[in-house]
N, C-alpha and C positions, 0 to 999 in steps of 0.2 A: 400748552406745558403737561405733562401728564401727572395724571392722577393717582396716587398711592392707594392701593385697594383697601375697603374698609376690615378689620382685624377679621370680622366675621366671614368675609367673603374668601379671605385666605383660607381660615379654618374650614371652610366648606370644602373649598380646591382640595388641600391637604386630606382630607377624610375621603373624597370623591377617588382621589388618584388610588391613595391606600386601600380603599375598595376594590377597586381595578385592578390593581398588582395581587393583591390576595385572591380575586377573584381566578386571575390567571395562574398563581400557583396551586390552589386548587385543582384544577383542570388538568395542572403538570401529574398532581399528586395522585389523582384519580386514575388517570392513565398508566400508572406505576403496574408491574407485575405482582405485588402484596395485595392478600384480601383488604377487603374494608375493614377500618375499624382494628387491625391488626397492629403489634407493636413496632412492627417495619415501618406501618407508613406513618406512624405517628414521629416514627424516629426521620425520617425521610421530610415528614412535614418542617420538622423542628429545625433539620438542618439547611431547608432552602430560606422558610422563613428567617433565621438567623442572619442569613447573606442575599436579601435581597437585592442591593449593588452587585451583585457577579452577576446577572441576566441584564439584557439591552432589553427591557418593556419598551414599549411606544412611548415616543416623549422624552427619553432619558437619553441621556449624553454618552457616546462610543468610551470617551476617556483616552488613556495613552498608557502603554507602559512604558515604564525610568528602565529595566533591567538591557535595553540592545537598541541600536539606534544604527538605521541603515546607512551605508558609506556606498559609496558608488566611484569604483577603479576605473577610470577610461583614459588615463595617459596624457598624453600630450595631442590627445587627438581634437583639432576644431570644431564648432560648434558645428551641426549640423542643420537644415532647416529643412522641411518639406510644408508645400503651399495645403491647407485643408481640403478635404474632400467633398463633395457635394451631399447632401442631407436629402432626403427624399420631402417633400411640403408637408406629409402629413404624421414625419418623425420631427419636423423641427422644437414644435413647443414640448414634445418628449426630452428633447436634449437638452432645451431651456430648463426645467421642472431639474431635470437630474442636475445642472451644472448649479443652479439656486441651492439646490439642498446639499451639497457638499461644500459650497460656499460658506452657509448657515453652519455646518459641523465642522467647519476648517478644514476640511480636509484638502479645500483648494485655496489660492489665490490670484489675483490678478498679475500678471506676469510681465515682464521686459527681457526676458531671457534671450539670446542669441539663437538659444535650442529650440525647436518646435519638431513636434511627431503628429499626426493625424489621427483621429479618435476612430474606433470601429465598433459597432454595436452588435454586442453578441446577447440572443435570446437564453434566458435561464432556462431551467426545468421548467418552471410553471407560466414561461409564455412572456413574461417580464421581460425586458429590455434589460441589459450592461450596459456602460459606458465604459469602454475599454479605449486603449493608447495603442497605438501600431509602433511599439520599440523595437522593428527588427534591425533598422539602420543602428540606433544607440546599441542595443544588445551584440551587434557587429565588432565594436569597438571595447567592450565593457571585458577587463579580466574576470573571468571567470571564478566562482568561489566553489572550491572543491567538497565544502560540506555535503554529506552522503543521507539520501532518503533512504531510510528502512526499507530493507529486502520484506516483501508482505509476508513468503512463507516465513522468515525469522518470525515474525509477529504471529504469527498464526501458532506456532510453536511455545509460545509463553503463557498460551491458552491452557495448557495441560492441566484438566482436573476441576477447571472452572465450573461452577455450574450456575452462576448469578451474573448480570451483565449491566451495566449501562452505559448509553453514548452520547456523549455531548457533542456539540458542533458549536466552534467560536462565530460572535457575530462578528462579521465584516473582519477578519481574522489580520489580513496586512493593513487594514489603514489603525492598528492598534501601535503599528511600529513607526516613529519619528524617522525621517531621512534628514541626514545634517543640513545645517545649515547653507554649508559651502557646496553640498550637490543638488539641493532643490533646484536651480537653475536649468541642469540638464534634464529634471522629469517635465521639461514644459512640454504642453500640446496646444493645439489650435481649432478653435472651432471659428464658424463664421462671424461669430459675434466678438471673437478675437483671441488672445493666448492667455493660460492659465498655467498654473505650476503647482503640484502636489506637494502638502506638509509633511505627506504619510507616505508608505511604502504602495507603489499602485501596483495594479494587475498587470501582467505584461512584462515585467524585467525579468532575464535571463536569470537571476540571482536571488531574486524573490521566494521562490520554493526552498535553498539551502539558507536562507537570511531567517526566514521564520520556522523552518526544524530546529535551527540551532535557537532561537528564543525558546520554543517549545520543551526543547532539550534540558535547557537551563533551569526553565520553570519548573521542572518535573522530573530535574535527574534523580532524585534521590527513589523515586516511585515508580521509575520504569526499571524491569518487566514486570517487577512481582505483583504491583500495586494497579498498574493503565498500560497502557500503550498509546502509542501517538503516531499519525500520521498527518503532517502540517496541521490542517486545523479541527481533522477529525478524533475524538481521543474515546477511547475504550476502558470501562473502569470493572475489572473483574474481580471473582471473589469465590472460593471454595463453600461459602455456607452465606444464608442472609447476615449473618451478624460478622461476618469476616465483610463480607462486602461492603454494609455499611460502613465499618470504620474505613475502609478502603476509600469510599466516595468521599466522606470526610475531609478525608488528606487530601483528595485532588481538589475538593471545590476550596480547601483553604489556600492550596498554593497557588492555585489559578486569582483568585482572590488579591493574594497577598503583591502580585507582580502587575495586576490591572488590569486582566484579561476579562473579558464578559462572553456570555452563554447566551446564544438564541432559543428565546423558552421553546419556544416551537417546534426547534429540531432534534430538544433531548428528551429521551426516554429511559426511564427509571426503573430497577431492580427487577426486571425481563428473565427469563430462562431462555429465551430464543432473539437476539438482535441481528440486524442489518448492518454490517461493517465493510465497508469497501466493495462493495458488491458482491458481498457472499452473505451467505447467512449463517450465524454461530449460536452452538447450543452446545449443553454439556456431551451431547453426544457426537461432535464434530462439526464438520464444516460442509457446506452445500453451495450448489452455484444459487444466486437470488432468481427467481422464479420470473420476476420482470424482466431477465437478462435473459434467461431462458426462453420468454414469448419473443423478444426482440430478435433470435436467432432464430427462432422457429419459422418466424413470418419473412426473416431475409430472403429478398429474392436474388434470382442469380446475376451477378455481377455483369454488368455490360460495359464498362472499361476500367482500367487501372486504379483508379483513384476508388472506384467501389468495391473490388478486391479488398485494397489495401484496408478499406473499413475495416470490411469482413475482417480479415486477417489481423489486425491489430485488436478486435474485441475477442477474439478467439483466442488469440496468442495468452493472453491476462488468463485465462481459465486451463491453459495446458497441462497445469497439475493435475487435472481432474481425466484426463484423457489417456488412455491406452497407447503407445505407438503414434502420437501426436506428429511426429517430424514426419516418420514414415508417411502418414495421409495427405499431410497436408504439403508434401514436396510437390509434386503437381501444381502447385498454387505458388510456391515461395524460391522455385527456380526457374521460372519463366524468363526468355529473354527480354520480353517484353514489357515486365514488369522492372527490370534492371536499369532499362535505356529508353528512348522514342521510337522503340519498334511498333507496329500496328500489332491493334490486342485482338487477340485469336484467343477462341476458347473451345478447347476440343473433347473429346468424350474421356479422355482421360483427366481432362480440368473439371469437368463438371460428376464424375465419380468422386475425387480427392472432396470436392464442393459439399456434395450432397453426402459424404458418409461422413465427414467434418461435423457437419450441420446437425446430425442426426446424433452421433457421441455427444455432442455437448448438450444435448437435449436431454439425452438421458444418463447425464454421467453420476456416478456414484457420490456416496457421502464418504469423505475423508475424515476418518477415524484420528482426535490428538494420539501422540504418542503419550504411553501411560509410562512412566518413570517408578511407581511407586514397587515398592522393596517384591512385591507379590506379583507383582504384572508379569504377564506372558512375556515368551521369548520371541524374538524377532526374525522375522523371514523375508528373503532379499529373493527377488526372482529375478533373472535378466534374461535377456533373449539378446542375439546377435546375429547379422549376416556378414557380406562381404562391403557393405556399405552404411552399415547404422548400428546402435548398441542400445537398447531401452532397460532401464531399472522398474521393479516396483517393490514398495518396503510395504509388508505388512506386518501386523502384532495379533498372535493367537489370544484369541479370547477365552471364554469358555467352549463356547458352542461354534465357533469359527473363527476364520483370520480376518481382522478389518485392515483394510487399503489405509496406509497413513501418505504415502505420498509415490508419485508417477512423476518418471521424467524418461527421457530420450535423448538422441542426440545423433545427428547424420554425417557420412562421413568423417569417419571415425581415424584414417588414419591420416589424413590434413591436422584434425583437430588439435590428433594426441600428438603428431610430429614423429611419426614411430615408424619403424623399417620392421616390418613381419618376414620371417625366415619362412624360404620354401616349406610347403607340407602343413604351416601353423595354421591354426582354424583362429579366424580375428577375432569371433567370439573371447576365446580362450584368452586371449592377449589382452583385451580390453578388461576383463573381469580381474586377470592378474594387477591391472593398472589400478583397478577400481580399489581392490584390498589392498594394495598398496599404499593410495593415499590414504584412504579410511582410517588405517592404522596408524600412518603416521601422524593424523590429527591426534587419535586414542592417546597414541605414546608422548604426545606432547605435554599432557597434564600429570600430577606430580605423581599419581599414584595410579596407574592404568592395571589394569586386567590383564593377565594372558590369554592366549585364545590355543585351545589344541587344534590341530592341524591332521584333520583323518582324513583328510583326501587321498585315495592311493592313484586315483586316475589320472589326477592332473598333473601330479608325481610324477608318472610314468609317462607324461606328455614330453617331458624337459620342453617347456616351452621357453623359445628365444626371443629377448628384445633388447632394443635398442631404443634408449632416448635421449633428449638435448638435453633434458636435467641432470643433474648430478646426485638426485635425492638413491639415497641408499636403501637396497631390497629390505623389504621390512618382513619379508613371509616369516623368517623364521621367528617374530613374535607372535605367530599366531596361536593361541589356545581357546578351550572351549569351542573351535568352529569346524563345522565339517560340510563340503561339498556333495550334494546330491545331484546327477545328471538328469535332466527331463526325459520321460518316454519321447522315444522318436526323433530326438534329437540332440546330436552329439554337443552342438555350439551354445546348447543352453545349460543354466547349471543353476541349483537352488541353493545357498547359502544360508544354514539358520545359526544363527547369532543366541548362543546361550549366556546365561547371567548379565545381560546386558543391562538390564534392570538393576542392577544391585551394585554399579559400579559407585563409588563414595561419591564422585562427583558431578552430582546434577549437573552441572553448566555444561557439561559434553555434549549433549542433546539440545541446551536450550542460547546455548553461545551461537557466534556465527561463524558458519563454515563451509568455506568455500572447496569443492568438490576437486576443485583443478581442470576438469574438464567446461571449456566453454558451451553455457546453453542447458548444460546437465543439470538436473536438479539435485541437491544435496540428500543421501539418504539416510545421514545420521545426524 
């Protein structure tokens, strides 16, 4: 028979637990960017201490959210079963501990399901193991959720003017989402000790990212993007001043608490002027690459096979908006025959030059400034560069003493991408420049009260560009106002376009809302 602990023992336990939590809260506050004993620190302490249940302290339950459940549509597909894979002897105890821990947290339960998938052990950043399930066969028969993940460049655009930041990381975010009872059998996995099934959404499902992003959008929909930005389980709260930031932080924490989501205390950072978010370092001055990623790229050895090259290109492509002429430099690496099929790996001098150039450029990448949309902001400058096979753009904004680069983009094989037919004697760069202008103006004129643009370009008008496209877009060059073109010295196919009065447009959303340029792979410049 179990003995009820004396009241004094229980009170001591509660006091000790409360003291430990207060100690962790104190550490979180001390690691903030605010000076000790400042009003902001006191406010931050008050916000956190009034919501201790919002953090996943050691020994507390994960809890579940009630605003969304995960449903899995596999149609009429019959159950699939794969036998368990061998687990190394020195890892079997680790797997057993993870299974027991998930059972205790009501993450999984024993199963009699006809479905079964094998497990995979994946190393976390800190070296610990994570138990994942290989759902590839099941994902192949699952109808995909089309809910989009945010474009990272769109997220960064919304940080214009922010000077204070806090980053939040959800604790076991996927496990906060319940799986519908009728679908839990499909989540079954098998280990040597037997089959189990998830009661919550596991890692490895093809629709899990879309489901979780939908949850976060639903939880914080009134606060995105003016107060915070969300990418899966990563949240960044921003503000133009300490006071505004503290107000925004309070709103975000309240919203997360209301829907039953919890934060990982060790991964939350408050009231800082510089934070790391999605592999980028963000401050009031702009965005630059995470130094840890830069060091990883600097020490990347010459690839010895296609898998190593794909790994490098995947990391490099994530930061392509920092590199001028990225597509041109990487062309020797991305258009190799053996990269597209099973041909023998061959590393040429051209490949080596492209690899080393790309690695060097990534390690010396510039700071990208935020678009300044205030009424007194400087004018925007668009540099374009085109050849017979590629086009590039760099958007800058004039500051007091210099031009600040805000975005870089490039596309290769332009004629095929645009599906255009270039008349004989026409410079491809001029054709693409016209297409870019038409597309951007179509976007600008889609708002209720757009500004007009003056077309002072005599040289471009005299060229009488000939262009046919597969689209039915009407030409919008007649809408140009307060815009003129300047040919670069020594290059007829390169022009500089200076946009005046852009910052004075009455619709702030022109530059912060989602905009597709219409050229696949080319970063948007407005």
